C-alpha positions in Angstrom: -62.4 43.5 31.7 -64.1 42.7 28.4 -63.8 45.0 25.4 -67.4 45.3 24.2 -66.4 45.8 20.5 -64.2 42.7 20.2 -65.9 40.7 23.0 -62.3 39.8 24.1 -61.0 39.5 27.6 -58.5 42.3 27.8 -55.4 42.5 30.0 -52.1 44.4 30.3 -49.0 42.6 31.3 -45.9 44.6 31.5 -44.5 48.1 32.4 -44.7 49.0 28.7 -48.4 48.4 28.8 -48.6 46.2 25.7 -52.2 45.0 25.2 -53.0 41.3 24.8 -56.4 39.6 24.5 -57.5 36.2 25.5 -60.5 34.5 24.0 -61.9 31.1 23.2 -60.4 29.8 19.9 -62.7 29.5 16.9 -62.1 28.1 13.4 -61.9 31.6 12.0 -58.7 32.2 14.0 -56.8 29.7 12.0 -54.4 31.7 9.7 -51.2 31.2 7.8 -49.0 32.0 10.9 -50.8 29.3 12.9 -50.4 26.7 10.1 -46.8 27.6 9.6 -46.1 27.3 13.3 -47.8 23.9 13.4 -45.5 22.7 10.6 -42.3 23.9 12.4 -40.2 20.8 13.0 -39.4 21.9 16.6 -43.1 22.5 17.4 -44.2 19.2 15.8 -42.0 17.3 18.3 -44.0 18.6 21.2 -47.7 18.6 20.1 -50.5 16.1 19.5 -50.2 16.6 15.8 -46.7 15.0 15.9 -48.3 11.8 14.8 -49.3 13.5 11.5 -46.3 12.9 9.2 -47.6 15.0 6.3 -47.9 18.8 6.2 -50.6 20.2 8.5 -53.2 22.2 6.7 -55.6 24.9 7.6 -58.4 22.3 7.1 -56.6 20.0 9.6 -56.5 22.7 12.2 -60.1 23.8 11.7 -61.3 20.1 11.9 -59.2 19.8 15.1 -60.8 22.8 16.7 -64.3 21.8 15.7 -63.9 18.2 17.0 -62.3 19.0 20.4 -63.6 17.0 23.4 -66.4 18.7 25.3 -64.2 19.0 28.3 -61.5 21.1 26.6 -61.0 24.9 26.8 -59.0 26.1 23.9 -57.9 29.7 24.1 -56.1 32.0 21.8 -53.8 34.9 22.8 -54.1 37.9 20.5 -51.9 41.0 20.3 -53.1 44.6 20.2 -53.3 44.3 16.4 -55.8 41.4 17.0 -53.1 39.0 15.6 -53.5 35.5 16.9 -50.0 34.8 18.4 -50.4 31.9 20.8 -52.7 29.1 22.1 -53.5 27.7 25.5 -55.3 24.4 25.8 -56.8 23.1 29.0 -58.1 19.5 28.9 -60.2 18.5 31.9 -61.7 15.3 30.4 -59.7 13.0 32.7 -61.0 13.2 36.3 -58.4 14.5 38.7 -55.8 15.1 35.9 -56.6 18.3 34.1 -53.7 19.3 31.7 -52.6 22.6 30.2 -50.5 23.2 27.1 -49.0 26.2 25.4 -48.0 27.1 21.9 -46.4 30.4 21.0 -46.3 31.1 17.3 -43.3 31.6 15.1 -41.8 35.1 15.6 -43.4 35.6 19.0 -41.3 33.1 21.1 -38.9 34.6 23.6 -41.2 37.6 24.3 -42.4 36.1 27.6 -46.0 36.0 26.4 -46.9 33.0 28.6 -44.8 34.0 31.5 -46.2 37.5 31.7 -49.8 36.4 31.1 -50.1 33.2 33.1 -52.0 34.7 36.0 -54.4 36.2 33.5 -55.0 32.8 32.0 -55.7 31.4 35.4 -58.1 34.3 36.1 -59.9 34.0 32.7 -63.6 33.6 33.6 -64.1 30.3 31.7 -60.9 28.8 33.3 -62.0 29.9 36.8 -65.4 28.2 36.3 -63.6 24.9 36.0 -62.7 25.3 39.7 -59.5 23.3 39.4 -57.1 22.8 42.4 -54.2 21.4 40.3 -53.2 21.5 36.7 -50.7 19.3 35.0 -48.5 19.6 31.9 -46.2 17.3 30.1 -42.9 18.6 28.8 -40.1 17.1 26.7 -37.1 16.9 29.1 -34.9 18.3 26.3 -36.9 21.4 26.0 -34.8 23.4 28.5 -36.5 26.7 27.8 -39.9 25.3 28.5 -38.7 23.6 31.7 -37.2 26.9 33.0 -40.5 28.7 32.2 -42.7 26.1 34.0 -40.5 26.1 37.1 -40.5 29.9 37.1 -44.4 29.8 37.0 -44.4 27.5 40.0 -44.9 24.0 38.4 -43.3 21.2 40.3 -42.1 17.7 39.1 -44.9 15.2 39.3 -43.7 11.9 37.8 -40.1 11.3 36.7 -41.0 8.7 34.2 -43.8 10.6 32.5 -42.1 14.0 32.4 -45.2 15.7 34.0 -45.3 18.8 36.2 -48.1 20.1 38.3 -49.2 23.5 39.7 -51.2 23.9 42.9 -53.6 26.6 41.7 -54.8 27.9 45.1 -51.1 28.6 46.1 -50.1 30.3 42.8 -48.3 33.6 43.5 -50.1 36.2 41.4 -47.6 38.9 42.4 -44.6 37.0 41.1 -44.9 38.2 37.5 -45.5 41.9 38.2 -48.8 41.9 36.3 -51.1 44.8 36.2 -54.7 43.9 35.4 -57.3 46.4 34.3 
């Protein structure tokens, strides 16, 4: 459902009924936590900005959001306090090879935000309109936590050399994560 006051897609994800919102990311969502997360050395190893050696600034991130390719869906996950706590990026610019990436911000990792909300991401109206059969993701083979998560979500190894995994979207098991949508 959509909360009319915040214009955010709203969903509940666990037995404790914590509320999270998913919305298209805009430049005004860039805050100190986002910038600090992007400058985390562990995060920098696994993202596009890794090629930037200097400190990432708020301006860098705003420019990045404003200059994304047309065939990119960049979403933010917000908690019940409307705090931006994670990103989801879907790039469908390469025909037959749409990719997805996740970034959970400092202080929010280990809380199963992606795991417990993955089906809601796939059911997000703008994502569903892409009408994708498969989605791919790249992962650092040393990132064991991420590998375990992606396998739990149903991703399968795609190419040993490139460290890519894929998910058949039509066969995704929406009941696996015990999600309650309102």
